[in-house]
DRENDO-1510 file (C-alpha; in Angstrom, 1 decimal, always signed):
<recs>
REC; n; res; u; v; w
REC; 1; MET; -16.8; +20.5; +6.7 .
REC; 2; GLY; -15.8; +16.9; +6.5 .
REC; 3; ILE; -14.2; +14.8; +3.8 .
REC; 4; PRO; -15.5; +11.5; +2.5 .
REC; 5; ILE; -13.5; +8.5; +3.8 .
REC; 6; ASN; -13.2; +5.4; +1.7 .
REC; 7; TYR; -12.7; +2.4; +4.1 .
REC; 8; ASN; -12.0; +0.0; +1.2 .
REC; 9; HIS; -8.3; +0.9; +0.8 .
REC; 10; LYS; -5.3; +1.9; +2.8 .
REC; 11; PHE; -5.9; +5.4; +4.1 .
REC; 12; THR; -4.1; +8.2; +2.4 .
REC; 13; LYS; -2.1; +10.7; +4.5 .
REC; 14; VAL; -5.0; +13.3; +4.2 .
REC; 15; GLU; -7.5; +10.7; +5.4 .
REC; 16; ARG; -5.3; +9.6; +8.3 .
REC; 17; GLU; -4.7; +13.2; +9.4 .
REC; 18; TYR; -8.4; +14.1; +9.2 .
REC; 19; LEU; -9.5; +11.1; +11.3 .
REC; 20; GLU; -6.7; +11.6; +13.9 .
REC; 21; SER; -7.6; +15.3; +14.2 .
REC; 22; ARG; -11.2; +14.3; +15.1 .
REC; 23; GLY; -10.3; +11.7; +17.7 .
REC; 24; MET; -10.8; +8.7; +15.4 .
REC; 25; GLN; -7.4; +7.1; +15.8 .
REC; 26; TYR; -9.1; +3.7; +16.3 .
REC; 27; LYS; -10.2; +3.8; +12.7 .
REC; 28; VAL; -6.7; +4.5; +11.5 .
REC; 29; VAL; -5.4; +1.6; +13.7 .
REC; 30; GLU; -8.1; -0.7; +12.3 .
REC; 31; ASN; -7.3; +0.3; +8.7 .
REC; 32; ASP; -3.6; -0.4; +9.4 .
REC; 33; ARG; -4.5; -3.9; +10.7 .
REC; 34; ILE; -6.6; -4.7; +7.6 .
REC; 35; PHE; -4.2; -3.2; +5.1 .
REC; 36; ASN; -0.8; -4.1; +6.5 .
REC; 37; ALA; +2.1; -4.3; +4.1 .
REC; 38; GLU; +2.8; -8.0; +4.5 .
REC; 39; SER; -0.6; -9.3; +3.4 .
REC; 40; LYS; -3.1; -8.7; +0.8 .
REC; 41; PRO; -6.6; -7.9; +2.2 .
REC; 42; GLU; -9.3; -10.5; +1.7 .
REC; 43; VAL; -12.2; -9.3; -0.5 .
REC; 44; ASP; -15.7; -10.5; +0.3 .
REC; 45; GLU; -17.1; -12.1; -2.9 .
REC; 46; LYS; -20.7; -11.2; -2.1 .
REC; 47; ASN; -20.3; -7.5; -1.8 .
REC; 48; GLY; -16.8; -6.8; -3.2 .
REC; 49; MET; -15.7; -5.0; +0.0 .
REC; 50; VAL; -12.6; -5.8; +2.0 .
REC; 51; LYS; -13.4; -8.2; +4.9 .
REC; 52; GLY; -13.2; -6.4; +8.2 .
REC; 53; THR; -13.8; -3.0; +6.7 .
REC; 54; PRO; -16.0; -0.9; +9.0 .
REC; 55; VAL; -19.3; -0.1; +7.5 .
REC; 56; GLU; -21.2; +3.0; +8.7 .
REC; 57; PRO; -24.8; +2.1; +9.8 .
REC; 58; ALA; -27.5; +3.1; +7.5 .
REC; 59; GLN; -29.6; +6.1; +8.4 .
REC; 60; PRO; -33.2; +6.6; +7.4 .
REC; 61; ASP; -33.7; +9.3; +4.8 .
REC; 62; GLY; -36.7; +10.9; +6.6 .
REC; 63; PRO; -39.5; +10.3; +9.1 .
REC; 64; VAL; -40.4; +6.7; +9.6 .
REC; 65; GLY; -44.0; +7.0; +10.8 .
REC; 66; LEU; -45.5; +6.1; +14.1 .
REC; 67; PRO; -42.8; +4.5; +16.3 .
REC; 68; ILE; -43.3; +1.0; +17.7 .
REC; 69; ASN; -42.6; -0.2; +21.2 .
REC; 70; PRO; -39.1; -1.8; +20.8 .
REC; 71; GLN; -39.5; -3.7; +24.1 .
REC; 72; GLY; -43.0; -5.0; +23.3 .
REC; 73; PRO; -43.8; -8.6; +22.7 .
REC; 74; LEU; -44.4; -10.1; +19.3 .
REC; 75; ASN; -47.9; -9.7; +17.9 .
REC; 76; GLU; -50.1; -12.4; +16.5 .
REC; 77; ASP; -48.3; -12.1; +13.1 .
REC; 78; GLY; -45.0; -13.0; +14.8 .
REC; 79; ASP; -43.4; -9.6; +14.7 .
REC; 80; ASP; -43.3; -6.5; +16.9 .
REC; 81; SER; -45.0; -4.1; +14.4 .
REC; 82; ILE; -48.3; -2.3; +15.0 .
REC; 83; ASP; -51.3; -3.7; +13.2 .
REC; 84; GLU; -52.4; -1.5; +10.3 .
REC; 85; ASP; -56.0; -1.2; +11.4 .
REC; 86; ILE; -54.8; +0.2; +14.8 .
REC; 87; ILE; -52.7; +2.8; +13.0 .
REC; 88; GLU; -55.5; +3.9; +10.7 .
REC; 89; TYR; -57.9; +4.2; +13.6 .
REC; 90; VAL; -55.6; +6.2; +15.8 .
REC; 91; GLU; -54.6; +8.5; +12.9 .
REC; 92; SER; -58.3; +9.3; +12.4 .
REC; 93; LEU; -58.7; +10.6; +16.0 .
REC; 94; LYS; -58.6; +14.2; +17.2 .
REC; 95; VAL; -56.6; +15.2; +20.3 .
REC; 96; ALA; -59.6; +15.2; +22.5 .
REC; 97; GLU; -60.6; +11.7; +21.3 .
REC; 98; LEU; -57.0; +10.5; +21.8 .
REC; 99; LYS; -57.0; +11.7; +25.4 .
REC; 100; GLU; -60.4; +10.1; +26.0 .
REC; 101; GLU; -59.2; +6.7; +24.6 .
REC; 102; LEU; -56.0; +7.0; +26.8 .
REC; 103; ASP; -58.1; +7.8; +29.8 .
REC; 104; ASP; -60.4; +4.8; +29.2 .
REC; 105; ARG; -57.3; +2.6; +29.1 .
REC; 106; LYS; -55.8; +4.3; +32.2 .
REC; 107; VAL; -52.7; +5.3; +30.2 .
REC; 108; ASP; -50.9; +8.3; +31.8 .
REC; 109; TYR; -49.8; +11.1; +29.5 .
REC; 110; PRO; -48.3; +14.6; +30.1 .
REC; 111; SER; -50.9; +17.4; +30.1 .
REC; 112; ASP; -48.9; +19.3; +27.4 .
REC; 113; ALA; -48.5; +16.2; +25.1 .
REC; 114; LYS; -48.7; +16.8; +21.4 .
REC; 115; LYS; -51.0; +14.8; +19.1 .
REC; 116; ASP; -48.1; +12.6; +17.8 .
REC; 117; ASP; -47.1; +11.7; +21.4 .
REC; 118; LEU; -50.7; +10.9; +22.4 .
REC; 119; ALA; -51.0; +8.8; +19.2 .
REC; 120; GLU; -47.9; +6.8; +20.0 .
REC; 121; LEU; -49.1; +6.0; +23.5 .
REC; 122; LEU; -52.5; +4.9; +22.2 .
REC; 123; VAL; -51.1; +2.8; +19.4 .
REC; 124; ASN; -48.8; +1.0; +21.8 .
REC; 125; ALA; -51.6; +0.5; +24.3 .
REC; 126; MET; -54.0; -0.8; +21.7 .
REC; 127; GLN; -51.4; -3.2; +20.3 .
REC; 128; ASP; -50.5; -4.4; +23.8 .
REC; 129; GLU; -54.2; -5.0; +24.5 .
REC; 130; ARG; -54.6; -7.0; +21.3 .
REC; 131; ASP; -51.4; -9.0; +22.0 .
REC; 132; GLY; -52.7; -9.8; +25.5 .
REC; 133; VAL; -50.0; -7.9; +27.3 .
</recs>
């Protein structure tokens, strides 16, 4: 079981030993650089955190819905999201209908593909079609 690490202060002995025992020496070195004895760390006025403090990336709390094609071009709205009407249409289809739509668009899919996989392929194909890709 892990221990919570507060990156907003000089690491305690316990925090240092914990990080070092898990191969995270680089975090200890970075903490030493930020909180060295000769200087007082700069605090960011916007968020109250010490400047240069590593921030863990945010993780989604649960499923995020149908995935989008991250390499795809921007759609007519200027973003890379899937249009809502496409999502609604694809979600209303059964597996056989999804396969038929994919076949009509000449999109390959594995024979053992699940409904969610087929839906993702179809959503991306339809959005690419609409975007003129």
